[in-house]
C-alpha positions in Angstrom: 117.0 111.1 122.7 115.8 113.4 125.6 115.7 113.0 129.2 112.5 111.4 129.1 113.5 108.5 126.6 116.3 107.8 128.8 114.1 107.5 131.9 111.3 105.2 130.0 114.3 103.5 128.5 115.8 102.8 132.0 112.5 101.5 133.5 112.6 99.1 130.2 115.7 97.9 131.6 115.2 97.9 135.3 111.4 95.5 134.5 113.5 93.4 132.7 115.8 92.8 135.8 113.2 92.3 138.4 111.4 89.2 135.7 115.4 88.2 136.0 115.1 88.2 139.6 112.3 86.4 139.4 112.8 83.1 137.2 112.2 84.7 133.8 114.2 85.5 130.7 115.4 89.5 131.5 113.2 91.7 129.3 111.4 94.4 130.0 109.2 96.6 127.6 107.0 99.6 128.2 104.4 102.0 126.0 104.3 105.2 126.4 101.4 107.4 125.4 101.6 110.9 122.7 101.1 112.4 125.7 103.8 111.2 128.4 101.8 108.6 129.7 102.7 104.9 130.4 99.9 103.2 129.3 101.3 99.6 130.0 104.4 97.6 131.0 105.4 94.1 130.8 107.9 91.6 130.7 109.2 88.4 129.1 106.7 85.0 130.6 108.4 82.7 128.4 108.9 80.7 131.7 106.5 81.2 133.7 103.9 80.5 131.0 105.3 77.4 129.5 104.9 80.2 125.7 107.4 80.5 123.0 106.2 83.7 121.8 105.5 85.5 125.6 108.1 88.5 124.8 107.2 91.4 126.2 107.1 93.6 122.8 104.7 90.7 121.2 102.8 91.2 124.6 102.7 94.9 124.4 101.7 95.1 120.2 98.9 93.2 120.3 97.7 95.1 123.7 98.1 98.0 121.7 96.5 96.8 118.3 93.8 95.7 120.1 92.8 98.3 122.8 94.4 101.9 121.3 92.8 103.9 118.1 95.2 103.7 115.0 95.5 107.7 115.7 97.0 106.5 119.2 99.0 104.0 118.3 100.4 106.0 116.0 101.8 108.2 118.5 102.9 106.1 121.1 106.5 105.0 121.5 107.7 101.6 123.1 110.4 101.2 124.9 112.1 98.2 125.6 115.4 96.5 127.2 116.6 95.0 123.5 116.0 95.3 120.7 113.2 92.9 119.3 113.5 90.1 117.2 111.9 89.3 114.4 108.9 88.3 115.6 108.1 90.5 117.9 109.1 93.3 115.3 106.5 92.3 113.2 103.9 92.1 115.5 104.5 95.8 116.4 104.7 97.2 113.0 101.3 95.3 111.8 100.0 97.1 115.5 100.8 100.6 114.2 103.3 101.6 116.7 104.8 105.4 115.9 108.2 104.5 117.6 110.3 102.3 119.2 113.6 102.7 121.5 115.8 99.8 122.5 118.8 100.0 124.6 120.4 96.8 123.7 121.0 96.0 119.9 120.8 92.1 118.8 125.0 92.1 117.9 125.1 93.3 122.0 123.0 90.9 123.3 125.1 88.6 121.1 128.4 89.9 123.1 126.9 89.9 126.4 125.1 86.7 126.0 126.5 83.9 122.8 123.6 82.3 120.9 122.5 78.8 121.8 123.2 76.8 119.3 119.7 76.8 116.2 117.4 74.1 116.8 117.4 71.8 113.4 116.2 74.5 111.1 112.4 73.7 109.4 112.1 72.5 105.8 109.4 75.0 104.0 108.2 73.7 100.8 105.4 76.1 98.3 104.0 78.0 97.0 101.5 75.2 95.3 98.0 74.5 94.7 98.1 78.8 93.6 94.6 78.5 91.8 93.0 77.3 95.0 94.4 78.8 97.8 94.0 81.9 96.5 89.8 81.3 96.7 89.5 82.4 100.3 91.2 85.2 99.4 89.8 86.3 96.8 86.3 85.8 98.7 87.6 88.4 101.2 88.5 91.4 99.5 
């Protein structure tokens, strides 16, 4: 990890602290472009937005997919205070970002804040109606 990586990662932790102090969940992230410029910063707004997906990593991945050319996105690094959750990691992968650097791993986070009881698991059923369900896909591609 370079000194610049450490500086940007410290900024993500600082953003997380500011979020926590304001009553939000304490998570923060920033995107740094290929030239080392900070492109955008954000923090968790799950509480204030009453929106379960308002994680900073997801918001920045969506921003990158919308605002950056693919070649620029590929050279962009996300710095984030904690390892992205599976939802955010999927969005990051789809956004085309080139790299993610995080401070706390998921395991370390669990040591600091033990997991809350999981809600009742959702029951998934399928696959079903293959021939019907594939038509829109076939028509599109």
